[in-house]
C-alpha positions as CSV (number, residue, x, y, z in Angstrom):
1,M,78.9,126.2,60.7
2,E,81.6,126.8,58.3
3,E,83.2,130.1,56.8
4,K,85.3,130.3,53.7
5,T,88.3,132.4,53.8
6,N,90.9,132.4,51.0
7,N,89.4,129.1,49.6
8,K,90.0,127.3,52.9
9,K,87.2,126.0,55.1
10,V,87.4,127.2,58.6
11,E,85.0,125.6,61.2
12,V,83.3,128.2,63.4
13,K,82.3,126.7,66.8
14,T,78.9,127.7,68.1
15,G,77.9,127.6,71.8
16,A,75.1,125.2,71.4
17,K,75.3,121.6,70.3
18,K,72.8,120.2,67.8
19,R,71.0,117.3,69.4
20,V,68.8,114.8,67.7
21,C,66.4,112.2,68.9
22,M,68.0,108.9,69.3
23,V,64.9,107.1,68.0
24,C,63.7,109.0,64.9
25,G,66.8,111.3,64.3
26,K,64.8,114.6,64.2
27,P,66.2,117.6,66.0
28,S,65.2,117.7,69.6
29,P,66.4,119.4,72.8
30,A,66.1,116.0,74.7
31,T,67.8,112.7,74.0
32,I,64.4,111.2,72.9
33,C,61.8,113.6,71.6
34,E,58.3,113.7,73.1
35,P,56.4,111.7,70.3
36,C,58.9,108.9,70.4
37,E,58.8,108.8,74.2
38,A,55.1,108.5,74.2
39,K,55.2,105.9,71.6
40,I,57.9,103.8,73.6
41,R,55.7,104.2,76.9
42,G,52.6,103.0,75.0
43,E,54.4,99.9,73.6
44,A,55.9,99.1,77.0
45,L,52.4,99.4,78.6
46,E,50.9,97.2,75.9
47,H,53.6,94.6,76.4
48,K,53.0,94.6,80.2
49,H,49.4,94.0,79.7
50,E,50.0,91.1,77.4
51,V,52.4,89.5,79.9
52,E,50.0,90.0,82.8
53,K,47.1,88.5,80.9
54,A,49.1,85.5,79.8
55,G,50.2,84.9,83.4
56,R,46.6,84.6,84.7
57,T,45.3,81.0,84.6
58,D,42.4,81.3,86.9
59,T,40.4,84.0,85.0
60,G,37.6,83.3,82.6
61,R,34.3,81.5,82.9
62,K,33.9,78.6,85.2
């Protein structure tokens, strides 16, 4: 927040820092906002399933 006095900008400090999500850049109280966190968890779970499925060689019809 800035205040102008006598044509000079004076920065006024507020008690709370403005935080933004590290993924999407939207204002958020947390480092990563809830929607981005859910998306990341979903992508990680999907990747885990793909890795586990690729590792199975004995599955399928015989």
